[in-house]
C-alpha positions as CSV (number, residue, x, y, z in Angstrom):
1,M,158.3,13.2,-5.2
2,D,161.9,13.0,-6.4
3,R,163.4,16.2,-7.6
4,E,164.4,14.8,-10.9
5,I,160.9,13.5,-11.5
6,A,159.4,16.8,-10.6
7,K,161.6,18.6,-13.2
8,R,160.7,16.1,-15.9
9,L,157.0,16.4,-15.0
10,Q,157.2,20.2,-15.2
11,W,158.8,20.0,-18.7
12,V,156.3,17.5,-19.9
13,R,153.4,19.7,-18.7
14,I,154.9,22.8,-20.4
15,Y,155.0,20.8,-23.6
16,V,151.5,19.6,-23.2
17,E,150.3,23.2,-22.6
18,T,152.2,24.8,-25.4
19,G,152.6,22.1,-27.9
20,H,156.0,23.5,-28.8
21,A,158.7,20.9,-28.3
22,G,161.5,23.2,-29.6
23,L,160.7,25.8,-27.0
24,V,160.7,23.3,-24.1
25,C,163.9,21.6,-25.3
26,A,165.8,24.9,-25.7
27,R,164.6,26.2,-22.4
28,C,165.3,23.0,-20.5
29,G,168.5,21.9,-22.3
30,I,167.2,18.5,-23.4
31,S,166.8,16.8,-26.9
32,R,163.5,16.4,-28.7
33,L,164.0,12.7,-28.5
34,T,164.3,12.8,-24.7
35,L,161.2,15.0,-24.4
36,R,159.3,12.7,-26.8
37,K,160.2,9.7,-24.7
38,W,159.1,11.4,-21.5
39,V,155.8,12.5,-23.0
40,T,155.1,9.0,-24.2
41,Q,155.9,7.5,-20.9
42,Y,153.8,10.1,-19.0
43,R,150.8,9.5,-21.3
44,E,151.1,5.7,-20.9
45,T,151.7,5.3,-17.2
46,G,151.7,8.7,-15.5
47,E,154.5,10.3,-13.6
48,Q,155.9,6.9,-12.2
49,R,157.8,6.2,-15.5
50,L,159.5,9.6,-15.5
51,Q,162.1,8.4,-13.0
52,S,165.6,7.6,-14.2
53,H,166.5,4.1,-15.2
54,S,169.9,2.6,-15.2
55,Q,171.6,2.3,-18.6
56,T,173.7,-0.7,-17.3
57,P,172.9,-4.0,-19.0
58,L,171.0,-6.4,-16.8
59,N,173.8,-9.0,-17.2
60,G,176.3,-6.5,-15.6
61,Q,178.8,-6.4,-18.5
62,T,180.2,-3.0,-19.3
63,G,181.3,-3.4,-22.9
64,R,185.0,-3.9,-22.5
């Protein structure tokens, strides 16, 4: 398992166990929005969706 996925999975599990998003976000240095996104992805598809996805548009343009 990728190191980044393992970290995200750990944070999601801490949230699921505690139910305290503020604690997890403060402890891990992430926003509530990010945590919410990861929790949703985890619940929908499991740990596969927790991997990073490129933010570059599919058409390759970079907003010049």
